N, C-alpha and C positions, 0 to 999 in steps of 0.2 A: 504494500500500500504506500502510495507516495506521500511525502510529508507536506504539510501546508506551506504555502509560500511565506517567506520572511517578509516582514513589514518594516520599511525603513522611512525615516524622515530625513530631509536634506535642509541644512542651513546654508543659505547663500545661493543667489541666482546669477552671479557674475560669470566670468569666463570659465573658471574652474568648476563652478557649480553646474554649469551647462554640460561640461564633460561628464561629471558624475551622474547627472540626471539622465543623460543619454545611455550611459552604461547600465544604470539601474533599470530604466524602462525597457531595455532590450534583454534583460536577464530573465530566463524562463522561470526561475524559482524565487524571484523577489518582486514585491510590489512597492512602488514609490507612492507613499500615502499622502505626504504633505511636504510642501516647500515653504520655508519661512525666510522672510527677508523684509527689513523695514522699508526697503524700496519696493513697495508692494506691486507696482506695475510690472517690474521685471519678474517678480515671483509669479504673478498671474500669467504672464506670457509664457514662461517656462512650464508652468503647471498645465496650461492648456495643451502644450505639445507633448507632455509626459503622462497625461492621464491622472495627475494628482490634483490636490486642492492647494490654494495659496493662503498663507496667513502672514500677518505682520509681526505679531508678538510671539517670541519663543515660548511663553507660558502656555500658549494654545497647543504647541507641540507636546509639551510635557503633561498636559491634561489628557492626552490620548492614552488609554489604558492597555492597548493591545499592540504597542510597537515592540519590535525586537532590537532596534538599534538606530543610530543616527550617523549621518555623514556631515562633518563640519567643514564646509568650504566657504565660510564667511571670512571677512577680514581678520588678520592676525590678532588684533586687540580683543576680539570676541572669543578666541579659542578656549582660553582657560575657563572662563565662566560657563560656556556651553558644555565643554567636556565634563566639568565638575558636576553640573546640574544633571547631565545625562547619566553619569555614573551613579549619582545619588538616587536616580529613578530606576536603577537596574538595567540600563540600556547599554548595549555595546556601542563603541565609538570608533569610527574611522575619521581621523583628523588630519587635515592638510598641514604641511610644515610652514613655518616653524611653530612649535607649541606657543611660544611667545618670544619677543625680542629680548626680554630681561631674564637672565638665568635664575635670579632669586625668585621671581614669580613662577617660573617653571618648577623649581624645587619645592615651593610651597604647594603647588598644584599636585605634585607627585605625592607629597605627604597626605594631602587631603583625599585623593582618590585611592590611596593604598588600602583604605578600609573597605573598599567595595571590590567584590570578585566578579568584575565584568571584563570582557575582552576590550583592550584598547590598542588600536593599530595606528601607526603614523603613516602619512601619505607619501612615503618615499617610493613612488611607483616604479622607478627605474630598476629596482631589484627584480621586478617582474617582466622586464623586457626580455623576450625569448633569446635574443642574441647575447646580451650581457649575462643572463642567467646560465646559458649554455657554457660560456667561458668559465664562469665561476664553478659550475659543476665539474668541468674537466680539470680545473686547477685543484679543486678539492680531491679529485680522484688521483692526482699526481701525474697527470698526463704530460706536463712540462717540467716535472721535477719540482724542486723547491722554488717558490715564487721569489724573485729578486727585485723586479721592477714592475710598476703599474703606471701606465700613462693614460690619463683621462682628458679628453678634449671636449669642451662644451662652449659653443658660441651661438648666441642668439642671432637671428637674421637682422634685427633692428632693436634699438632700445625701447623699453616700455614707456608709456606716457610719463611726463615729468611728475605729475601728481602721484603716480604709483611709485616711482623711484624715491620720491621724497619721504614716503611712509614705509618703505620696504625694509628699512634697517641696514641698507647698504648691500653691495654686491656679494659680500661673503655670507651674510645671513639669509639673503634672498635667493641668490643664484648658485654660489659655490656650495651651499649646504647640501644640495642634491649630490654633488660630486664627492663631498666629504663623507656622506653616507655610503656612496658607492665604494669609496676607498675602504671603509670599515667593513663593508660586505665581504671584501677579500682579505683584509688585514684588520681584525677587530681591535688589536692593541696598538694604538698610535701613541708614541711617546714624545714626539717633537714636531713643531710646526714652524715653517718659515714662509713668509709671503711677501710679494712685491706687487704694489698696485701702481697703475699709471693712468694718466689722462691724455689720450692721444687724438681724440676725435670729437668729443661731446662737451661743448661749453655748458650745456644745461647740467650735466652730471657733475662737472667740475664745480659749478656754482652751488651745488647741493652737498659739497664736501664728500663726494663719493668718487670711486674709481670706475672708469669705463672698461678697463682691461686689468687682468691680474694673472699672476703665476704663483702657484702654491706648491711647496715641497713638504711632504710628510715623511717621517721615519717611523717604521714599525719596531716593535720590541725585539725582533730578530734581525734588525738591520735592513729590512726591506725599504725600498724607496718608492714613493708615489709622487708623480708630477701631475698637477692639474693645471690646465690652460683654459682661461675664460676670456671672453670678450662679449660686450653688449651689442656688437654688430658683426655681420659676416656677409660679404658681397655675394657669395654663392649659396646662401640659404642656411638652414638650421644644421649646424655642424656638430654631430654627436658621434664620437669614436672612443674606442677603448682598446688598449693593448696590454697584455700580460706576458711578461718575459721571465723565463725560469732557467734553471740549470740545464734542462734537456730540450728546450724549444720555446716557442712563442705562440700565443693565440691572439687574434685580433678581430675586431668587429668594426666595419666601416660604416659609412653613411648609407641610408636607405633611400631608394628611389621607387617611383610608382611601379615600374616594371624592370625586368632584367634585360630588356632589349637594348642592344647597342648598335649604333649606326657606323658604317665604314664607307667612306667615299673619298673623292679627291681633296675635299676640304679638311678632312681630319679622320682620325680613327678612334674607335671605342667611344664615340659620342653618346652620352647618356642623358636621360631626362633629368630635370632638376631634382635636387633632394626634396624630400617631404618638407613642406614649408614651415611648420612650427610644431610645438609639442603636442597639440591636439591630434595631429595626424601621425607624427612619428611614434608617439607612445600610446596609440589607441589600444593596441593589444595588451600593453602593460596595464592600463587602467582596468581592462576587463579581467585580467588575471588577478589583479589586486582585489577586485570586488569578489571574485571567487574565493580567494583566501580568507577574506573577511567573513563571508557567509559560512565558510567551513568552521571558522573559530566560533561563530555564534552557535552553530548547530552542535558542535562537539565539545566546546569548552577548551579546546587546545589553545596554547599560548599564541598570541599574535606575533608575527614578524613581518615588517619591522615593528618594534615595540615602543612604548613610551620611553624606555631607557635608551633606545637608539636615537630618539628625538633629542634627549638630553645630551648624549655624547656628540651628536652632530653640531648642536648649538655651542657646546664647549669648544669644539674645533674651529667653528666659524668665528667665535670671539677671539680665539688665539690667533687666527689668521689676520683679523682686523688689527689686533694689537701689534703683531709683527710688521704688518705693512706700514703702520704709523711710526713705530719706534725704530724699525730696521734691525730688530733683535729677533733671534730665534726664541720661541716660547716652548718651554717644557710642559708636557701634559702629565699631571699627577692624578692617580686614581682616587 
């Protein structure tokens, strides 16, 4: 006999909320019950497309007595409050990164929700990308021997709007944090962080005292080295690559295009379609797999991965990278 569908609520109807709404609405074993957003027009429009209802006040969500979980895709300053209230109501939580921009606030939230035995998953969706996950599985199996170096490249096609950048917490907490979690996916114990930030193309970002480009180096507890390369722009599209180098070989995942067709003629060879334009398209499979994992944890009670602790660790590394970029010093990570 089939199990009843899980019933989820979604907080936030912006860009990332729309991604989650689409994934939930398409899932055969999940119903999207309600979408909450103080910008009610956006919630209503998304709800109409998703078969849900729209509400303005989070209290209306928590008044529903037959929900199984919530997806928190609202602005970062709302995460801790919504996560805490959901846990207190016995609801599983999938929360977008970062938990909060302030580490003390995050640690207070950890203490508060530790009294509730509900699944808490952090939205580091790139762990679920089939290409990156395959490399990690092969590294774990020893297919390239001991991992020595990891290279992560992540460049956006264009900067986000100025208002978004201003409230984002900076490139390390907003953008690099995904790559820092990916580094920990391969090398859980990072002991040292060194970062360099630059302003090479965006006056807006410079005026906001943020960097438009960055390179970060991490050292693992066994001497492994991780290099992360970030930029807020990229002329050829959304640049997402990963390379794992070990004692016995190397594994790499390049950028993804719509097809594998390549054109060869007098004007050039191996001409390919453009890279997938942005994270919505590039990581569509990852978001679906992330939702599957969240649903599995709700049904079975199995621990979530990435967990709340992964969110804490990634923010600690992001803070260290920001400190290093400003001071020019290498920052040690203490457990």
